NUNUFI-504066 format. One line per field, with one value per residue (C-alpha): x, y, z; residue in three letters; residue number from 1. Coordinates in nm, 3 decimals, padded with zeros to 5 digits, always signed. Layout:
// NUNUFI-504066
x = X;...
y = Y;...
z = Z;...
rest = Ala;...
nr = NUM;...
This chain:
// NUNUFI-504066
x = -02.505;-02.390;-02.058;-02.056;-02.115;-01.833;-01.594;-01.701;-01.625;-01.307;-01.213;-01.313;-01.060;-00.800;-00.815;-00.801;-00.504;-00.339;-00.260;-00.048;+00.153;+00.179;+00.304;+00.567;+00.707;+00.727;+00.904;+01.264;+01.086;+00.943;+01.308;+01.447;+01.164;+01.073;+01.395;+01.206;+01.429;+01.413;+01.315;+01.008;+00.913;+00.902;+00.674;+00.428;+00.406;+00.412;+00.127;-00.092;-00.092;-00.154;-00.456;-00.587;-00.540;-00.721;-01.012;-01.035;-01.056;-01.277;-01.499;-01.532;-01.808;-02.024;-02.067;-02.284;-02.514;-02.686;-02.426;-02.230;-02.301;-02.243;-01.905;-01.804;-01.894;-01.735;-01.442;-01.408;-01.441;-01.207;-00.954;-01.012;-00.945;-00.620;-00.487;-00.545;-00.351;-00.065;-00.105;-00.077;+00.157;+00.460;+00.542;+00.567;+00.285;+00.069;+00.182;+00.131;-00.216;-00.326;-00.178;-00.351;-00.691;-00.605;-00.545;-00.865;-01.064;-00.919;-00.949;-01.350;-01.422;-01.202;-01.412;-01.749;-01.685;-01.616;-01.913;-02.091;-01.994;-01.981;-02.343;-02.429;-02.341;-02.237;-02.243;-01.942;-01.736;-01.404;-01.380;-01.522;-01.246;-00.961;-01.067;-01.090;-00.767;-00.613;-00.787;-00.596;-00.267;-00.326;-00.382;-00.096;+00.117;-00.070;+00.074;+00.430;+00.342;+00.104;+00.378;+00.647;+00.439;+00.289;+00.555;+00.809;+00.594;+00.331;+00.538;+00.468;+00.052;-00.002;-00.056;-00.252;-00.492;-00.555;-00.631;-00.839;-01.055;-01.100;-01.204;-01.457;-01.614;-01.631;-01.868;-02.196;-02.152;-02.145;-02.465;-02.664;-02.527;-02.783;-02.686;-02.784;-02.778;-02.811;-03.182;-03.256;-03.345;-03.414;-03.072;-02.786;-02.510;-02.163;-01.988;-01.630;-01.532;-01.326;-01.574;-01.524;-01.189;-01.395;-01.450;-01.131;-01.230;-01.221;-00.908;-00.725;-00.841;-00.659;-00.343;-00.325;-00.364;-00.129;+00.154;+00.081;+00.160;+00.464;+00.595;+00.511;+00.643;+00.949;+00.972;+00.914;+01.181;+01.443;+01.426;+01.552;+01.843;+01.941;+01.950;+02.183;+02.390;+02.447;+02.535;+02.186;+02.066;+01.814;+01.593;+01.608;+01.498;+01.202;+01.138;+01.143;+00.849;+00.649;+00.647;+00.578;+00.238;+00.132;+00.048;-00.198;-00.332;-00.392;-00.483;-00.630;-00.979;-00.939;-00.715;-01.044;-01.266;-00.984;-00.976;-01.372;-01.356;-01.088;-01.181;-00.967;-00.839;-00.664;-00.492;-00.410;-00.204;-00.051;+00.044;+00.229;+00.452;+00.529;+00.567;+00.797;+01.033;+01.079;+01.144;+01.423;+01.574;+01.597;+01.783;+02.093;+02.059;+02.402;+02.314;+02.044;+01.937;+01.822;+01.655;+01.462;+01.410;+01.271;+01.035;+00.865;+00.774;+00.698;+00.462;+00.270;+00.192;+00.079;-00.182;-00.368;-00.338;-00.325;-00.710;-00.765;-00.747;-01.030;-01.236;-01.212;-01.291;-01.572;-01.708;-01.697;-01.844;-02.210;-02.370;-02.463;-02.104;-01.906;-01.758;-01.614;-01.490;-01.300;-01.194;-01.042;-00.860;-00.722;-00.631;-00.436;-00.236;-00.183;-00.010;+00.176;+00.311;+00.417;+00.594;+00.745;+00.891;+01.093;+01.201;+01.328;+01.580;+01.676;+01.750;+01.924;+02.162;+02.233;+02.294;+02.245;+01.993;+02.021;+01.923;+01.638;+01.490;+01.516;+01.321;+01.056;+01.040;+01.031;+00.771;+00.546;+00.568;+00.455;+00.168;+00.037;+00.064;-00.115;-00.388;-00.445;-00.507;-00.738;-00.929;-01.054;-01.348;-01.325;-00.999;-01.181;-01.470;-01.474;-01.713;-01.775;-01.966;-02.302;-02.244;-02.376;-02.103;-02.213;-02.094;-02.300;-02.206;-01.959;-01.975;-01.710;-01.803;-01.926;-01.589;-01.330
y = +00.818;+01.126;+01.186;+01.512;+01.342;+01.056;+01.361;+01.504;+01.187;+01.242;+01.568;+01.445;+01.152;+01.405;+01.641;+01.344;+01.243;+01.582;+01.576;+01.281;+01.462;+01.734;+01.591;+01.381;+01.722;+01.890;+01.613;+01.792;+02.179;+01.956;+01.838;+02.187;+02.391;+02.227;+01.986;+01.664;+01.381;+01.148;+00.824;+01.034;+01.143;+00.784;+00.722;+00.965;+00.869;+00.520;+00.574;+00.752;+00.424;+00.207;+00.413;+00.388;+00.041;-00.025;+00.202;+00.016;-00.341;-00.265;+00.051;+00.038;-00.236;+00.048;+00.217;-00.129;-00.065;+00.220;+00.485;+00.515;+00.895;+00.967;+00.760;+01.001;+01.329;+01.201;+01.079;+01.433;+01.589;+01.389;+01.473;+01.824;+01.817;+01.611;+01.879;+02.149;+01.946;+01.912;+02.292;+02.395;+02.113;+02.189;+01.870;+01.499;+01.453;+01.638;+01.570;+01.194;+01.246;+01.462;+01.199;+00.944;+01.129;+01.174;+00.810;+00.705;+00.981;+00.863;+00.532;+00.532;+00.781;+00.595;+00.272;+00.482;+00.672;+00.368;+00.181;+00.513;+00.546;+00.158;+00.072;+00.411;+00.324;-00.064;-00.051;+00.194;+00.017;+00.040;+00.362;+00.505;+00.318;+00.410;+00.786;+00.754;+00.620;+00.888;+01.155;+01.002;+00.994;+01.340;+01.447;+01.336;+01.456;+01.793;+01.787;+01.916;+02.168;+02.345;+02.299;+02.454;+02.745;+02.806;+02.704;+02.961;+03.252;+03.152;+02.873;+02.516;+02.524;+02.683;+02.407;+02.208;+02.504;+02.537;+02.146;+02.180;+02.488;+02.280;+01.977;+02.181;+02.324;+01.974;+01.848;+02.070;+01.867;+01.551;+01.627;+01.697;+01.390;+01.115;+00.775;+00.443;+00.327;-00.019;-00.157;-00.321;-00.717;-00.850;-01.052;-00.958;-00.780;-00.933;-00.685;-00.718;-00.822;-01.094;-01.333;-01.193;-01.406;-01.705;-01.631;-01.753;-01.477;-01.232;-01.324;-01.345;-00.967;-00.871;-01.094;-00.873;-00.514;-00.675;-00.729;-00.392;-00.197;-00.465;-00.315;+00.061;+00.009;-00.119;+00.162;+00.445;+00.347;+00.296;+00.532;+00.847;+00.627;+00.442;+00.740;+00.905;+00.654;+00.643;+01.020;+01.130;+01.491;+01.558;+01.703;+01.369;+01.201;+01.434;+01.408;+01.054;+01.012;+01.279;+01.112;+00.811;+00.953;+01.118;+00.839;+00.733;+01.051;+01.061;+00.683;+00.576;+00.576;+00.438;+00.118;+00.057;+00.038;-00.186;-00.421;-00.431;-00.506;-00.804;-00.914;-00.781;-01.118;-01.144;-00.805;-00.750;-01.056;-01.005;-00.643;-00.775;-00.987;-00.684;-00.496;-00.761;-00.743;-00.388;-00.388;-00.666;-00.405;-00.125;-00.338;-00.390;-00.077;+00.067;+00.445;+00.665;+00.799;+00.400;+00.363;+00.674;+00.560;+00.220;+00.383;+00.608;+00.277;+00.109;+00.378;+00.342;+00.001;+00.035;+00.310;+00.060;-00.247;-00.114;-00.007;-00.420;-00.476;-00.258;-00.361;-00.712;-00.650;-00.442;-00.718;-01.002;-00.854;-00.843;-00.514;-00.467;-00.513;-00.288;-00.076;-00.384;-00.516;-00.225;-00.160;-00.505;-00.434;-00.095;-00.244;-00.526;-00.257;-00.019;-00.315;-00.437;-00.111;-00.023;-00.351;-00.334;-00.008;-00.100;-00.441;-00.300;-00.081;-00.368;-00.569;-00.297;-00.225;-00.611;-00.661;-00.338;-00.286;-00.635;-00.827;-00.573;-00.540;-00.889;-01.001;-00.797;-00.919;-01.284;-01.214;-01.031;-01.337;-01.584;-01.341;-01.325;-01.683;-01.753;-01.471;-01.672;-01.975;-01.823;-01.671;-01.995;-01.981;-01.618;-01.572;-01.687;-01.398;-01.161;-00.897;-00.633;-00.266;-00.447;-00.692;-00.735;-00.677;-00.845;-01.179;-01.418;-01.325;-01.581;-01.863;-02.037;-02.029;-02.379;-02.483;-02.341
z = -01.860;-02.069;-02.239;-02.039;-01.717;-01.781;-01.841;-01.522;-01.348;-01.540;-01.392;-01.049;-01.069;-01.192;-00.927;-00.666;-00.823;-00.867;-00.477;-00.486;-00.787;-00.590;-00.249;-00.421;-00.583;-00.256;-00.048;-00.054;+00.063;+00.365;+00.423;+00.360;+00.535;+00.814;+00.875;+00.812;+00.766;+00.457;+00.642;+00.796;+00.433;+00.328;+00.566;+00.487;+00.127;+00.270;+00.519;+00.256;+00.009;+00.335;+00.420;+00.060;+00.050;+00.357;+00.236;-00.093;+00.079;+00.370;+00.265;-00.108;-00.069;+00.140;-00.215;-00.349;-00.083;-00.201;-00.078;-00.395;-00.426;-00.073;-00.041;-00.313;-00.181;+00.189;-00.012;-00.168;+00.153;+00.324;+00.060;+00.106;+00.478;+00.406;+00.150;+00.438;+00.658;+00.399;+00.350;+00.721;+00.867;+00.901;+01.161;+01.110;+01.313;+01.136;+00.784;+00.865;+00.969;+00.684;+00.423;+00.635;+00.574;+00.190;+00.110;+00.284;+00.062;-00.254;-00.127;-00.076;-00.354;-00.660;-00.636;-00.625;-00.893;-01.118;-00.965;-01.123;-01.456;-01.501;-01.455;-01.560;-01.925;-01.944;-02.334;-02.344;-02.016;-02.196;-02.347;-02.004;-01.792;-01.995;-01.985;-01.615;-01.617;-01.869;-01.629;-01.345;-01.512;-01.657;-01.282;-01.138;-01.412;-01.351;-01.000;-01.061;-01.277;-01.050;-00.792;-01.020;-01.078;-00.724;-00.490;-00.597;-00.563;-00.286;-00.085;+00.005;+00.106;-00.224;-00.441;-00.184;-00.129;-00.504;-00.514;-00.229;-00.368;-00.711;-00.545;-00.363;-00.694;-00.815;-00.518;-00.661;-00.976;-00.811;-00.651;-00.950;-01.137;-01.156;-00.985;-01.030;-00.672;-00.577;-00.535;-00.218;-00.261;+00.070;+00.049;+00.286;+00.115;+00.219;+00.450;+00.279;-00.056;-00.031;-00.164;-00.519;-00.499;-00.551;-00.908;-01.116;-01.359;-01.095;-00.981;-01.353;-01.369;-01.004;-01.120;-01.395;-01.271;-00.968;-01.257;-01.396;-01.064;-01.004;-01.363;-01.245;-00.878;-01.031;-01.317;-01.076;-00.818;-01.068;-01.321;-01.193;-01.023;-01.349;-01.545;-01.278;-01.315;-01.636;-01.636;-01.783;-01.717;-01.481;-01.758;-01.941;-01.636;-01.614;-01.968;-01.950;-01.687;-01.902;-02.196;-02.061;-01.954;-02.244;-02.442;-02.164;-02.158;-02.542;-02.575;-02.256;-02.406;-02.709;-02.502;-02.293;-02.616;-02.751;-02.467;-02.486;-02.849;-02.820;-02.461;-02.154;-02.102;-02.451;-02.432;-02.076;-02.058;-02.410;-02.285;-01.975;-02.188;-02.406;-02.079;-01.923;-02.289;-02.241;-01.856;-01.955;-02.214;-01.950;-01.780;-02.082;-02.254;-02.247;-02.300;-02.131;-02.473;-02.527;-02.243;-02.326;-02.672;-02.519;-02.295;-02.558;-02.728;-02.413;-02.334;-02.634;-02.616;-02.225;-02.324;-02.550;-02.297;-01.948;-01.934;-01.975;-01.603;-01.493;-01.790;-01.706;-01.345;-01.458;-01.705;-01.486;-01.161;-01.087;-01.163;-00.774;-00.682;-00.891;-00.625;-00.424;-00.756;-00.840;-00.465;-00.465;-00.782;-00.661;-00.301;-00.495;-00.721;-00.434;-00.216;-00.539;-00.620;-00.235;-00.173;-00.548;-00.503;-00.169;-00.341;-00.641;-00.486;-00.275;-00.575;-00.712;-00.427;-00.430;-00.799;-01.024;-01.267;-01.453;-01.145;-01.071;-01.399;-01.515;-01.182;-01.256;-01.595;-01.488;-01.257;-01.527;-01.732;-01.464;-01.362;-01.730;-01.774;-01.467;-01.564;-01.910;-01.720;-01.457;-01.702;-01.840;-02.091;-02.074;-02.205;-02.557;-02.531;-02.769;-02.734;-02.970;-02.946;-02.972;-02.758;-02.401;-02.175;-01.819;-01.773;-01.558;-01.196;-01.091;-01.340;-01.180;-00.800;-00.801;-00.947;-00.723
rest = Met;Ser;Arg;Ile;Glu;Val;Leu;Thr;Phe;Gly;Leu;Met;Thr;Ala;Val;Leu;Ala;Ser;Gly;Tyr;Gly;Val;Met;Phe;Thr;Val;Leu;Asp;Asp;Phe;Arg;Asp;Glu;Tyr;Gly;Ile;Glu;Ala;His;Trp;Leu;Gly;Met;Ile;Val;Gly;Leu;Gly;Phe;Leu;Ser;Ser;Phe;Val;Ala;Gln;Ala;Phe;Leu;Ala;Pro;Ile;Ala;Asp;Arg;Gly;His;Ala;Arg;Arg;Met;Val;Val;Ile;Gly;Leu;Val;Leu;Asn;Val;Val;Gly;Leu;Leu;Gly;Met;Ala;Val;Gly;Asp;Thr;Val;Val;Val;Leu;Leu;Ile;Ala;Arg;Phe;Val;Met;Gly;Val;Gly;Val;Gly;Ile;Ala;Thr;Pro;Ala;Val;Arg;Arg;Ile;Val;Ile;Asn;Gly;Asp;Pro;Gly;Asn;Leu;Gly;Ser;Asn;Leu;Gly;Leu;Leu;Leu;Ala;Ala;Asp;Val;Ala;Gly;Phe;Ala;Ala;Gly;Pro;Ala;Val;Ser;Ala;Val;Leu;Val;Pro;Gln;Phe;Gly;Ile;Pro;Ala;Pro;Phe;Leu;Ala;Ile;Ala;Val;Leu;Thr;Val;Leu;Thr;Leu;Pro;Val;Met;Leu;Arg;Val;Glu;Val;Arg;Glu;Ala;Val;Pro;Thr;Gly;Ile;Pro;Glu;Pro;Arg;Phe;Ala;Phe;Asp;Leu;Leu;Arg;Ser;Arg;Ala;Met;Val;Ser;Gly;Leu;Val;Val;Gly;Ser;Ala;Leu;Phe;Leu;Met;Ile;Gly;Thr;Phe;Asp;Ala;Leu;Trp;Ala;Ile;Val;Leu;Asp;Asp;Leu;Arg;Ala;Ser;Glu;Leu;Met;Ala;Asn;Leu;Gly;Ile;Thr;Ile;Phe;Ala;Leu;Pro;Leu;Ile;Phe;Phe;Gly;Ser;Tyr;Gly;Gly;Arg;Leu;Ala;Gln;Arg;Leu;Gly;Pro;Phe;Arg;Leu;Gly;Pro;Phe;Gly;Leu;Ile;Leu;Gly;Ala;Ile;Phe;Met;Phe;Leu;Tyr;Gly;Val;Met;Pro;Ala;Ala;Val;Leu;Met;Leu;Val;Val;Ser;Ile;Val;His;Ala;Val;Cys;Asp;Ser;Leu;Thr;Val;Ser;Ser;Asn;Ala;Val;Ala;Val;Gly;Met;Val;Ala;Pro;Thr;Glu;Arg;Gln;Ala;Ser;Ala;Gln;Gly;Met;Leu;Gly;Ala;Ala;Gln;Thr;Leu;Thr;Gly;Gly;Val;Thr;Ser;Val;Leu;Ala;Gly;Val;Leu;Tyr;Ser;Ala;Gly;Gly;Arg;Val;Leu;Ala;Tyr;Thr;Val;Cys;Ala;Gly;Val;Met;Val;Val;Met;Ala;Ile;Ala;Ala;Trp;Val;Leu;Ala;Gly;Pro;Glu;Tyr;Arg;Ala;Arg;Arg;Gly;Asp;Asp;Ala;Val;Tyr;Arg;Ile;Asp;Pro;Phe;Pro;Ser;Leu;Asp;Arg;Val
nr = 1;2;3;4;5;6;7;8;9;10;11;12;13;14;15;16;17;18;19;20;21;22;23;24;25;26;27;28;29;30;31;32;33;34;35;36;37;38;39;40;41;42;43;44;45;46;47;48;49;50;51;52;53;54;55;56;57;58;59;60;61;62;63;64;65;66;67;68;69;70;71;72;73;74;75;76;77;78;79;80;81;82;83;84;85;86;87;88;89;90;91;92;93;94;95;96;97;98;99;100;101;102;103;104;105;106;107;108;109;110;111;112;113;114;115;116;117;118;119;120;121;122;123;124;125;126;127;128;129;130;131;132;133;134;135;136;137;138;139;140;141;142;143;144;145;146;147;148;149;150;151;152;153;154;155;156;157;158;159;160;161;162;163;164;165;166;167;168;169;170;171;172;173;174;175;176;177;178;179;180;181;182;183;184;185;186;187;188;189;190;191;192;193;194;195;196;197;198;199;200;201;202;203;204;205;206;207;208;209;210;211;212;213;214;215;216;217;218;219;220;221;222;223;224;225;226;227;228;229;230;231;232;233;234;235;236;237;238;239;240;241;242;243;244;245;246;247;248;249;250;251;252;253;254;255;256;257;258;259;260;261;262;263;264;265;266;267;268;269;270;271;272;273;274;275;276;277;278;279;280;281;282;283;284;285;286;287;288;289;290;291;292;293;294;295;296;297;298;299;300;301;302;303;304;305;306;307;308;309;310;311;312;313;314;315;316;317;318;319;320;321;322;323;324;325;326;327;328;329;330;331;332;333;334;335;336;337;338;339;340;341;342;343;344;345;346;347;348;349;350;351;352;353;354;355;356;357;358;359;360;361;362;363;364;365;366;367;368;369;370;371;372;373;374;375;376;377;378;379;380;381;382;383;384;385;386;387;388;389;390;391;392;393;394;395;396;397;398;399;400
């Protein structure tokens, strides 16, 4: 697979993520223009994550049975349908349905895209997965900018329609890209991906990915609230989120290569320990400006380590099960992030930011240690750029 093709899939990933970014920025417009109450807005957001979780856990394996291209195309089409629904909907029912369809579309397209990229160029697995991560973050970060430009001039539907058009434009490119589909073996393929959990190394990668979204869910849920309580300006709160995204955009691909070179089962848990330290610091910093400084250092460290979970899963999964494995990772992350967002708010209400951030930090440390233990011999593995990156399929199956 050429670099141009990988960049094409990166663009596709960015477009899929941008729809989420737009949705989050127009929630207040839904409330003001359509009179939708806050608890229904939360339901609209949550339903999309739930449908994405279900799609990644239960539908992603279809891409491993010779249908990767088809799953990407179907996912893109469903995303367009969902975006159009978000554009024309002005009632709770329509918006709930549209958000559900968007979640399913992204949930089935993303694992299939990763499968295509991983199997198309296994030697550059780390760099390519890091690029997809950077594209995902860039797309999500671009959503608010699209809304800021289009909504004041053309109304709420405009950003959804614009992204729907961009999504349609990626379809012909997808149809032209050469895709390495599964080769029939005569052996029945598992319907779902849960058998992958029999591999300790696979579970280790999922634990790292879940711990990452534990951190992200806590950060997203509390950042603006904490800065507001510290009497920071709204500009500083928005600036902090933007600053946090920028290093991931610029260093994501390098971070993937670093994980590939040092070994993701080394770098991933190490990144979690660093992240836990930063999360604890957010709880004790006495001023908003100090929290912003911590977030800058935190963002740079994360940009070099967060690709490790996808790289780890990609390295331990058999070639023919890549979409299933990446779907399991995405499902675990989505579920963890959603649950954590709720629990973080509960902890903050009960005991303040020290309690909320400290609990998050402590759980991250425990999960990092668990990931190291579960990785077993793979923790010590180092694979340089000239190495073969595929681990023998599920070496620990007989020992679990």
